N, CA, C and O of each residue as an XYZ file, in Angstrom:
680
protein
N      -8.595    -50.366    236.973
C      -9.680    -50.895    235.887
C      -9.953    -52.380    236.441
O      -9.081    -53.128    236.883
N     -11.194    -52.641    236.345
C     -11.567    -53.924    236.892
C     -11.539    -54.949    235.671
O     -11.761    -54.608    234.509
N     -11.247    -56.202    236.062
C     -11.134    -57.371    234.902
C     -12.610    -57.904    234.791
O     -13.319    -58.167    235.763
N     -12.945    -58.015    233.570
C     -14.272    -58.502    233.303
C     -14.216    -59.979    233.071
O     -13.273    -60.504    232.479
N     -15.151    -60.585    233.505
C     -15.221    -62.174    233.434
C     -15.781    -62.529    232.185
O     -16.750    -61.927    231.723
N     -15.126    -63.643    231.511
C     -15.647    -64.165    230.140
C     -16.809    -64.925    230.635
O     -16.693    -65.730    231.559
N     -18.002    -64.672    230.000
C     -19.147    -65.180    230.385
C     -19.259    -66.808    230.030
O     -19.622    -67.637    230.865
N     -18.900    -67.122    228.691
C     -18.872    -68.446    228.465
C     -18.063    -69.428    229.132
O     -18.404    -70.598    229.305
N     -16.851    -68.852    229.544
C     -15.978    -69.606    230.255
C     -16.402    -69.846    231.775
O     -16.192    -70.878    232.412
N     -17.038    -68.695    232.230
C     -17.628    -68.678    233.569
C     -18.849    -69.687    233.593
O     -19.027    -70.363    234.606
N     -19.561    -69.787    232.676
C     -21.062    -70.510    232.739
C     -20.707    -71.966    232.487
O     -21.188    -72.837    233.212
N     -19.956    -72.238    231.573
C     -19.929    -73.693    231.081
C     -19.616    -74.805    232.221
O     -20.167    -75.903    232.142
N     -18.778    -74.525    233.219
C     -18.585    -75.399    234.280
C     -19.811    -75.650    235.007
O     -20.159    -76.785    235.333
N     -20.505    -74.539    235.277
C     -21.793    -74.612    236.122
C     -22.960    -75.458    235.246
O     -23.742    -76.282    235.721
N     -22.872    -75.066    233.947
C     -23.803    -75.707    233.072
C     -23.735    -77.308    233.065
O     -24.694    -78.073    233.163
N     -22.348    -77.646    232.923
C     -22.118    -79.168    233.017
C     -22.463    -79.717    234.387
O     -22.995    -80.826    234.450
N     -22.178    -78.963    235.599
C     -22.622    -79.283    236.821
C     -24.024    -79.595    236.998
O     -24.441    -80.624    237.530
N     -24.807    -78.556    236.476
C     -26.271    -78.564    236.588
C     -26.867    -79.796    235.686
O     -27.878    -80.401    236.040
N     -26.193    -80.092    234.562
C     -26.596    -81.303    233.623
C     -26.417    -82.661    234.608
O     -27.283    -83.530    234.716
N     -25.394    -82.667    235.155
C     -25.074    -83.947    236.204
C     -26.130    -84.152    237.187
O     -26.676    -85.230    237.421
N     -26.354    -83.126    237.696
C     -27.316    -82.995    239.116
C     -28.786    -83.228    238.461
O     -29.599    -83.862    239.135
N     -29.152    -82.765    237.227
C     -30.425    -82.959    236.678
C     -30.539    -84.664    236.322
O     -31.561    -85.301    236.579
N     -29.489    -85.190    235.780
C     -29.359    -86.490    235.449
C     -29.696    -87.314    236.712
O     -30.564    -88.187    236.703
N     -28.882    -86.953    237.920
C     -28.981    -87.686    239.138
C     -30.449    -87.551    239.645
O     -31.009    -88.574    240.038
N     -31.052    -86.463    239.661
C     -32.345    -86.230    239.977
C     -33.396    -87.259    239.210
O     -34.334    -87.815    239.782
N     -33.098    -87.392    237.957
C     -33.982    -88.230    237.092
C     -33.569    -89.750    237.404
O     -34.459    -90.563    237.654
N     -32.394    -90.084    237.392
C     -31.949    -91.445    237.503
C     -32.164    -92.038    238.826
O     -32.645    -93.165    238.945
N     -31.793    -91.253    239.900
C     -31.900    -91.853    241.213
C     -33.230    -92.662    241.594
O     -33.189    -93.777    242.114
N     -34.344    -92.023    241.299
C     -35.525    -92.599    241.562
C     -35.744    -94.055    240.667
O     -36.314    -95.083    241.033
N     -35.217    -93.814    239.636
C     -35.449    -95.000    238.779
C     -34.692    -96.313    239.251
O     -35.120    -97.425    238.941
N     -33.680    -96.155    239.925
C     -32.980    -97.173    240.615
C     -33.708    -97.853    241.670
O     -33.603    -99.070    241.826
N     -34.440    -97.120    242.401
C     -35.113    -97.656    243.513
C     -36.675    -97.963    243.147
O     -37.479    -98.096    244.069
N     -37.037    -98.059    241.958
C     -38.300    -98.501    241.467
C     -39.346    -97.583    242.157
O     -39.953    -98.045    243.123
N     -39.566    -96.505    241.798
C     -40.508    -95.625    242.454
C     -41.873    -95.705    242.258
O     -42.312    -96.374    241.323
N     -42.688    -95.042    243.103
C     -44.126    -95.022    242.727
C     -44.393    -93.975    241.672
O     -43.578    -93.056    241.596
N     -45.273    -93.988    240.967
C     -45.437    -93.038    239.853
C     -45.430    -91.536    240.493
O     -44.902    -90.626    239.855
N     -46.029    -91.295    241.769
C     -46.070    -89.930    242.266
C     -44.603    -89.525    242.703
O     -44.200    -88.369    242.576
N     -43.878    -90.483    243.193
C     -42.316    -90.198    243.576
C     -41.561    -89.937    242.339
O     -40.672    -89.085    242.337
N     -41.888    -90.680    241.189
C     -40.989    -90.362    240.060
C     -41.409    -89.065    239.320
O     -40.546    -88.352    238.809
N     -42.767    -88.741    239.254
C     -43.206    -87.588    238.578
C     -42.926    -86.423    239.484
O     -42.995    -85.321    238.940
N     -42.606    -86.456    240.835
C     -42.362    -85.384    241.569
C     -40.985    -84.854    241.179
O     -40.739    -83.649    241.230
N     -40.063    -85.789    240.778
C     -38.672    -85.456    240.301
C     -38.651    -84.210    239.179
O     -37.735    -83.396    239.059
N     -39.732    -84.252    238.484
C     -39.805    -83.198    237.588
C     -40.004    -81.811    238.294
O     -39.365    -80.829    237.916
N     -40.829    -81.758    239.240
C     -41.096    -80.526    240.034
C     -39.798    -80.101    240.749
O     -39.418    -78.931    240.773
N     -39.055    -81.261    241.406
C     -37.863    -80.848    242.124
C     -36.798    -80.370    241.087
O     -36.000    -79.484    241.395
N     -36.789    -80.923    239.932
C     -35.765    -80.391    238.967
C     -36.025    -78.994    238.487
O     -35.089    -78.222    238.284
N     -37.296    -78.648    238.298
C     -37.772    -77.317    237.871
C     -37.156    -76.326    238.975
O     -36.360    -75.427    238.707
N     -37.610    -76.607    240.166
C     -37.033    -75.808    241.401
C     -35.558    -75.652    241.505
O     -35.019    -74.585    241.795
N     -34.875    -76.853    241.235
C     -33.475    -76.827    241.062
C     -33.002    -75.739    240.107
O     -32.298    -74.783    240.434
N     -33.467    -75.994    238.898
C     -32.897    -75.210    237.834
C     -33.183    -73.793    238.079
O     -32.256    -73.006    237.886
N     -34.348    -73.327    238.484
C     -34.592    -71.905    238.810
C     -33.557    -71.375    239.868
O     -32.921    -70.336    239.687
N     -33.441    -72.117    240.922
C     -32.551    -71.597    241.959
C     -31.071    -71.658    241.409
O     -30.312    -70.741    241.722
N     -30.658    -72.592    240.681
C     -29.389    -72.735    240.108
C     -29.090    -71.620    239.153
O     -28.031    -71.010    239.293
N     -29.921    -71.298    238.197
C     -29.723    -69.984    237.204
C     -29.664    -68.859    238.033
O     -28.684    -68.121    237.931
N     -30.559    -68.602    238.845
C     -30.528    -67.262    239.658
C     -29.082    -67.257    240.400
O     -28.373    -66.254    240.328
N     -28.710    -68.300    241.045
C     -27.424    -68.389    241.783
C     -26.284    -67.915    240.878
O     -25.526    -66.992    241.178
N     -26.221    -68.686    239.646
C     -25.150    -68.462    238.693
C     -25.235    -66.874    238.172
O     -24.202    -66.226    238.005
N     -26.382    -66.384    237.964
C     -26.290    -64.930    237.516
C     -25.978    -63.995    238.589
O     -25.363    -62.955    238.352
N     -26.458    -64.382    240.011
C     -25.935    -63.511    240.965
C     -24.374    -63.547    241.090
O     -23.714    -62.509    241.142
N     -23.786    -64.870    241.137
C     -22.261    -64.933    241.119
C     -21.666    -64.296    240.019
O     -20.634    -63.653    240.216
N     -22.146    -64.370    238.895
C     -21.593    -63.672    237.690
C     -21.534    -62.106    237.919
O     -20.544    -61.401    237.721
N     -22.810    -61.681    238.384
C     -22.804    -60.248    238.767
C     -21.706    -59.801    239.794
O     -20.994    -58.809    239.645
N     -21.667    -60.622    240.802
C     -20.695    -60.345    241.907
C     -19.269    -60.411    241.259
O     -18.549    -59.450    241.527
N     -18.781    -61.311    240.512
C     -17.557    -61.416    239.976
C     -17.167    -60.405    239.026
O     -16.043    -59.904    239.029
N     -18.111    -60.088    238.185
C     -17.911    -58.978    237.145
C     -18.313    -57.574    237.625
O     -17.904    -56.592    237.005
N     -19.088    -57.444    238.694
C     -19.372    -56.157    239.170
C     -20.408    -55.403    238.245
O     -20.668    -54.209    238.389
N     -20.930    -56.150    237.356
C     -22.076    -55.595    236.451
C     -22.755    -56.690    235.739
O     -22.152    -57.700    235.375
N     -23.962    -56.498    235.547
C     -24.828    -57.423    234.957
C     -25.840    -56.773    234.084
O     -26.697    -56.032    234.565
N     -25.762    -57.039    232.768
C     -26.957    -56.431    232.131
C     -27.950    -57.557    231.541
O     -27.660    -58.749    231.645
N     -29.007    -57.169    230.986
C     -30.011    -58.112    230.725
C     -29.711    -59.136    229.672
O     -30.212    -60.260    229.697
N     -28.850    -58.706    228.711
C     -28.394    -59.750    227.741
C     -27.401    -60.770    228.393
O     -27.499    -61.950    228.055
N     -26.563    -60.439    229.198
C     -25.769    -61.313    229.900
C     -26.508    -62.338    230.857
O     -26.107    -63.495    230.984
N     -27.548    -61.866    231.479
C     -28.288    -62.930    232.245
C     -29.113    -63.674    231.428
O     -29.486    -64.751    231.892
N     -29.527    -63.333    230.210
C     -30.250    -64.190    229.346
C     -29.354    -65.165    228.708
O     -29.887    -66.241    228.435
N     -27.990    -65.018    228.381
C     -27.080    -65.871    227.896
C     -26.662    -66.739    229.050
O     -26.275    -67.858    228.713
N     -26.654    -66.491    230.245
C     -26.316    -67.423    231.270
C     -27.442    -68.531    231.415
O     -27.119    -69.715    231.503
N     -28.819    -68.115    231.441
C     -29.759    -69.042    231.466
C     -30.068    -70.012    230.330
O     -30.570    -71.128    230.463
N     -29.661    -69.372    229.093
C     -29.855    -70.111    227.945
C     -28.639    -71.172    227.964
O     -28.870    -72.363    227.758
N     -27.403    -70.720    228.204
C     -26.229    -71.736    228.052
C     -26.623    -72.808    229.166
O     -26.525    -74.009    228.915
N     -27.053    -72.366    230.352
C     -27.114    -73.470    231.259
C     -28.230    -74.593    230.773
O     -27.926    -75.782    230.676
N     -29.281    -74.193    230.539
C     -30.351    -74.961    230.106
C     -30.159    -75.738    228.703
O     -30.733    -76.792    228.430
N     -29.299    -75.080    227.890
C     -28.997    -75.924    226.729
C     -28.096    -77.075    226.887
O     -28.224    -78.121    226.251
N     -27.016    -76.804    227.911
C     -26.102    -78.059    228.143
C     -26.868    -78.993    229.022
O     -26.890    -80.203    228.792
N     -27.469    -78.467    229.985
C     -28.506    -79.184    230.898
C     -29.372    -80.160    230.153
O     -29.370    -81.371    230.373
N     -30.110    -79.551    229.259
C     -31.208    -80.168    228.342
C     -30.562    -81.129    227.519
O     -31.065    -82.251    227.459
N     -29.508    -80.871    226.860
C     -28.729    -82.026    226.125
C     -28.269    -83.116    226.858
O     -28.366    -84.274    226.450
N     -27.800    -82.816    227.864
C     -27.165    -83.891    228.808
C     -28.458    -84.797    229.370
O     -28.502    -86.028    229.381
N     -29.338    -84.020    229.762
C     -30.640    -84.892    230.432
C     -31.459    -85.614    229.227
O     -31.841    -86.776    229.370
N     -31.676    -84.995    228.217
C     -32.434    -85.722    227.313
C     -31.657    -86.710    226.623
O     -32.328    -87.665    226.228
N     -30.375    -86.751    226.356
C     -29.533    -87.674    225.920
C     -29.435    -88.976    226.959
O     -29.554    -90.133    226.554
N     -29.226    -88.663    228.210
C     -29.240    -89.657    229.161
C     -30.675    -90.443    229.354
O     -30.768    -91.648    229.588
N     -31.747    -89.548    229.213
C     -33.132    -90.181    229.324
C     -33.359    -91.054    228.082
O     -33.900    -92.158    228.138
N     -32.916    -90.492    226.980
C     -33.045    -91.433    225.703
C     -32.397    -92.801    225.799
O     -32.886    -93.866    225.421
N     -31.223    -92.598    226.362
C     -30.418    -93.892    226.336
C     -30.971    -94.721    227.394
O     -30.978    -95.932    227.170
N     -31.466    -94.285    228.573
C     -32.090    -95.133    229.580
C     -33.337    -95.826    229.060
O     -33.528    -97.040    229.139
N     -34.199    -94.908    228.500
C     -35.531    -95.284    227.950
C     -35.448    -96.160    226.746
O     -36.397    -96.899    226.486
N     -34.356    -96.133    225.969
C     -34.184    -96.923    224.746
C     -33.530    -98.256    224.901
O     -33.916    -99.287    224.350
N     -32.492    -98.143    225.710
C     -31.461    -99.304    225.712
C     -31.604    -99.912    226.968
O     -31.810   -101.126    226.953
N     -31.521    -99.165    228.387
C     -31.448    -99.931    229.525
C     -32.751   -100.384    229.913
O     -32.824   -101.580    230.198
N     -33.938    -99.602    229.999
C     -35.112   -100.093    230.431
C     -36.302    -99.592    229.607
O     -37.045    -98.706    230.030
N     -36.449   -100.142    228.500
C     -37.352    -99.481    227.419
C     -38.845    -99.459    227.935
O     -39.664    -98.739    227.362
N     -39.213   -100.261    229.039
C     -40.581   -100.362    229.343
C     -40.758    -99.394    230.672
O     -41.845    -99.379    231.250
N     -39.884    -98.756    231.038
C     -39.954    -98.004    232.328
C     -40.963    -96.985    232.184
O     -41.835    -96.964    233.053
N     -41.016    -96.076    231.191
C     -42.025    -95.094    231.063
C     -43.462    -95.670    230.892
O     -44.471    -95.154    231.373
N     -43.425    -96.764    230.171
C     -44.779    -97.324    230.055
C     -45.377    -97.943    231.277
O     -46.568    -97.901    231.587
N     -44.425    -98.513    231.920
C     -45.028    -99.102    233.343
C     -45.182    -98.137    234.248
O     -45.968    -98.397    235.159
N     -44.599    -96.980    234.261
C     -44.816    -95.912    235.425
C     -46.091    -95.246    234.992
O     -46.850    -94.822    235.863
N     -46.389    -95.119    233.729
C     -47.626    -94.430    233.136
C     -48.776    -95.207    233.334
O     -49.843    -94.621    233.516
N     -48.725    -96.611    233.327
C     -49.669    -97.534    233.451
C     -50.142    -97.566    235.023
O     -51.313    -97.612    235.398
N     -48.995    -97.532    235.848
C     -49.230    -97.596    237.335
C     -49.889    -96.254    237.804
O     -50.659    -96.282    238.764
N     -49.620    -95.128    237.182
C     -50.214    -93.834    237.409
C     -51.680    -93.958    237.047
O     -52.493    -93.568    237.884
N     -52.092    -94.431    235.954
C     -53.335    -94.466    235.440
C     -54.205    -95.483    236.280
O     -55.385    -95.241    236.534
N     -53.564    -96.637    236.698
C     -54.277    -97.636    237.469
C     -54.612    -96.845    238.858
O     -55.688    -97.068    239.413
N     -53.791    -96.030    239.345
C     -53.965    -95.476    240.719
C     -55.084    -94.354    240.511
O     -56.028    -94.304    241.300
N     -54.985    -93.515    239.521
C     -55.726    -92.336    239.330
C     -57.123    -92.491    238.678
O     -58.152    -91.971    239.110
N     -57.011    -93.364    237.458
C     -58.233    -93.399    236.772
C     -58.178    -95.066    236.203
O     -57.713    -95.331    235.094
N     -58.686    -96.054    237.073
C     -58.621    -97.283    236.610
C     -59.424    -97.655    235.463
O     -59.128    -98.676    234.843
N     -60.377    -96.961    235.124
C     -61.259    -97.234    234.014
C     -60.536    -96.892    232.827
O     -61.029    -97.395    231.817
N     -59.522    -96.191    232.640
C     -58.771    -95.749    231.592
C     -57.526    -96.587    231.234
O     -56.778    -96.271    230.309
N     -57.348    -97.639    231.991
C     -56.092    -98.454    231.737
C     -56.031    -99.145    230.315
O     -54.962    -99.324    229.730
N     -57.259    -99.519    229.806
C     -57.130   -100.163    228.521
C     -56.888    -99.149    227.334
O     -56.224    -99.447    226.342
N     -57.430    -98.043    227.510
C     -57.296    -96.945    226.662
C     -55.687    -96.689    226.703
O     -55.087    -96.675    225.628
N     -55.082    -96.516    227.736
C     -53.582    -96.084    227.859
C     -52.878    -97.269    227.203
O     -51.975    -97.022    226.403
N     -53.201    -98.500    227.463
C     -52.487    -99.527    226.942
C     -52.658    -99.392    225.398
O     -51.617    -99.387    224.742
N     -53.672    -99.296    224.834
C     -53.732    -99.076    223.288
C     -52.940    -97.994    222.833
O     -52.405    -98.091    221.729
N     -52.767    -96.830    223.621
C     -52.116    -95.697    223.148
C     -50.494    -96.036    223.166
O     -49.704    -95.537    222.365
N     -50.150    -96.915    224.155
C     -48.838    -97.278    224.344
C     -48.419    -98.141    223.135
O     -47.365    -97.911    222.543
N     -49.222    -99.098    222.789
C     -49.147   -100.171    221.555
C     -49.027    -99.116    220.363
O     -48.078    -99.241    219.588
N     -49.838    -98.203    220.202
C     -49.662    -97.371    219.008
C     -48.360    -96.592    219.008
O     -47.712    -96.414    217.976
N     -48.034    -96.178    220.083
C     -46.600    -95.420    220.331
C     -45.378    -96.261    219.970
O     -44.350    -95.827    219.451
N     -45.631    -97.523    220.315
C     -44.503    -98.449    220.002
C     -44.389    -98.799    218.456
O     -43.348    -99.179    217.920
N     -45.502    -98.632    217.873
C     -45.456    -98.777    216.352
C     -44.728    -97.541    215.607
O     -44.111    -97.660    214.548
N     -44.889    -96.392    216.293
C     -44.071    -95.149    215.771
C     -42.895    -94.912    216.428
O     -42.628    -93.749    216.729
N     -42.170    -95.765    216.695
C     -40.853    -95.831    217.409
C     -39.878    -94.740    216.854
O     -39.136    -94.124    217.620
N     -39.894    -94.525    215.572
C     -38.978    -93.601    214.992
C     -39.149    -92.146    215.535
O     -38.209    -91.358    215.425
N     -40.297    -91.778    216.105
C     -40.384    -90.486    216.741
C     -39.648    -90.171    217.768
O     -39.479    -88.997    218.099
N     -39.035    -91.345    218.501
C     -38.169    -91.198    219.656
C     -36.975    -90.367    219.484
O     -36.515    -89.610    220.338
N     -36.483    -90.584    218.235
C     -35.127    -89.783    217.927
C     -35.484    -88.122    217.826
O     -34.560    -87.313    217.915
N     -36.717    -87.723    217.659
C     -36.913    -86.318    217.572
C     -37.040    -85.826    219.107
O     -37.072    -84.616    219.328
N     -37.106    -86.674    220.074
C     -37.221    -86.194    221.435
C     -36.090    -85.311    221.825
O     -36.266    -84.213    222.352
N     -34.789    -85.878    221.521
C     -33.669    -84.991    222.134
C     -33.789    -83.448    221.607
O     -33.800    -82.550    222.449
N     -33.869    -83.168    220.344
C     -33.767    -81.955    219.870
C     -35.027    -81.105    220.496
O     -34.904    -79.965    220.945
N     -36.251    -81.840    220.453
C     -37.433    -80.964    220.882
C     -37.314    -80.779    222.385
O     -37.582    -79.660    222.823
N     -36.959    -81.701    223.204
C     -36.952    -81.341    224.603
C     -35.729    -80.443    224.994
O     -35.709    -79.866    226.081
N     -34.737    -80.341    224.110
C     -33.647    -79.447    224.390
C     -34.238    -78.054    224.095
O     -34.083    -77.139    224.904
N     -34.860    -77.900    223.036
C     -35.440    -76.624    222.744
C     -36.410    -76.096    223.939
O     -36.393    -74.948    224.384
N     -37.216    -77.097    224.354
C     -37.939    -76.924    225.502
C     -37.224    -76.329    226.833
O     -37.719    -75.384    227.447
N     -36.183    -76.877    227.173
C     -35.214    -76.537    228.069
C     -34.674    -75.223    227.820
O     -34.644    -74.463    228.787
N     -34.197    -74.764    226.598
C     -33.646    -73.553    226.295
C     -34.679    -72.521    226.465
O     -34.386    -71.460    227.016
N     -36.015    -72.780    225.977
C     -37.064    -71.918    226.154
C     -37.066    -71.554    227.828
O     -36.964    -70.399    228.242
N     -37.181    -72.571    228.577
C     -37.408    -72.492    229.883
C     -36.206    -71.771    230.504
O     -36.459    -70.961    231.396
N     -35.008    -71.952    230.166
C     -33.938    -71.083    230.674
C     -34.075    -69.644    230.256
O     -33.726    -68.735    231.010
N     -34.620    -69.413    228.967
C     -34.870    -68.065    228.637
C     -35.800    -67.336    229.487
O     -35.579    -66.209    229.930
N     -36.898    -68.057    229.705
C     -37.914    -67.575    230.669
C     -37.404    -67.245    232.111
O     -37.652    -66.170    232.657
N     -36.728    -68.172    232.647
C     -36.035    -67.981    233.961
C     -35.269    -66.812    234.039
O     -35.450    -65.925    234.873
N     -34.245    -66.818    232.996
C     -33.086    -65.664    233.005
C     -33.878    -64.360    232.759
O     -33.551    -63.355    233.390
N     -34.870    -64.318    231.906
C     -35.607    -63.153    231.578
C     -36.181    -62.465    232.944
O     -36.140    -61.252    233.149
N     -36.560    -63.140    233.576
C     -37.370    -62.742    234.996
C     -36.186    -62.273    235.854
O     -36.087    -61.129    236.298
N     -35.277    -63.282    236.052
C     -34.244    -62.936    237.149
C     -33.321    -61.980    236.521
O     -32.764    -61.231    237.323
N     -33.018    -61.820    235.253
C     -32.186    -60.867    234.573
C     -32.726    -59.474    235.010
O     -32.072    -58.570    235.531
N     -34.014    -59.478    234.703
C     -34.698    -57.910    234.869
C     -34.740    -57.559    236.396
O     -34.821    -56.379    236.735
N     -34.688    -58.523    237.282
C     -34.645    -58.220    238.637
C     -33.322    -57.992    239.202
O     -33.180    -57.252    240.176
N     -32.209    -58.672    238.564
C     -30.836    -58.460    239.109
C     -29.856    -57.705    238.327
O     -28.703    -57.563    238.735
N     -30.319    -57.155    237.080
C     -29.449    -56.369    236.332
C     -28.968    -55.107    237.071
O     -29.673    -54.557    237.918
N     -27.771    -54.677    236.732
C     -27.236    -53.487    237.414
C     -27.913    -52.300    236.904
O     -28.174    -52.139    235.712
N     -28.158    -51.572    237.720
C     -28.992    -50.292    237.536
C     -27.755    -49.320    236.862
O     -26.646    -49.237    237.390
N     -28.095    -48.669    235.725
C     -27.130    -47.700    235.107
C     -27.330    -46.305    235.685
O     -28.450    -45.810    235.807
N     -26.263    -45.722    236.018
C     -26.330    -44.532    236.700
C     -26.108    -43.460    235.599
O     -25.079    -43.521    234.926
N     -27.015    -42.489    235.383
C     -27.017    -41.525    234.482
C     -26.316    -40.232    234.931
O     -26.835    -39.588    235.841
N     -25.201    -39.813    234.374
C     -24.574    -38.664    234.848
C     -25.261    -37.407    234.360
O     -24.832    -36.301    234.689
């Protein structure tokens, strides 16, 4: 009889590792004062990383467990993105609120100046309005975490359908 692997115990270390990597993907360019294109490209890089990582962990779980059903694949993606999302959004909130509160505004203004210079004043007005509604920042962590969980569900739905073990009917 084969030993089955506990899904949560198996996935949690991978989820924390993915969260740390996601934080590094976001934080590293901030240290080097990126151009807007370099900074915004980290979101695409992170998305590709998250997809590859979830698929890798699902495959690894299937290999260790010698079986994978759709529900297990879905749980893997959701757990990874829940932990990753909480870690990333919390670190982004701390950075954007306490370490460099003007970073997002400055990078957005630099992007607008490069892409649509005639809209700079409009964006400055929007930034000032957003500063007045600062209490909304606290809703970002749960809202973005929900977005990450949704994204994890979609990724694992697709990969789970492809990678699930085919049942043999006797």
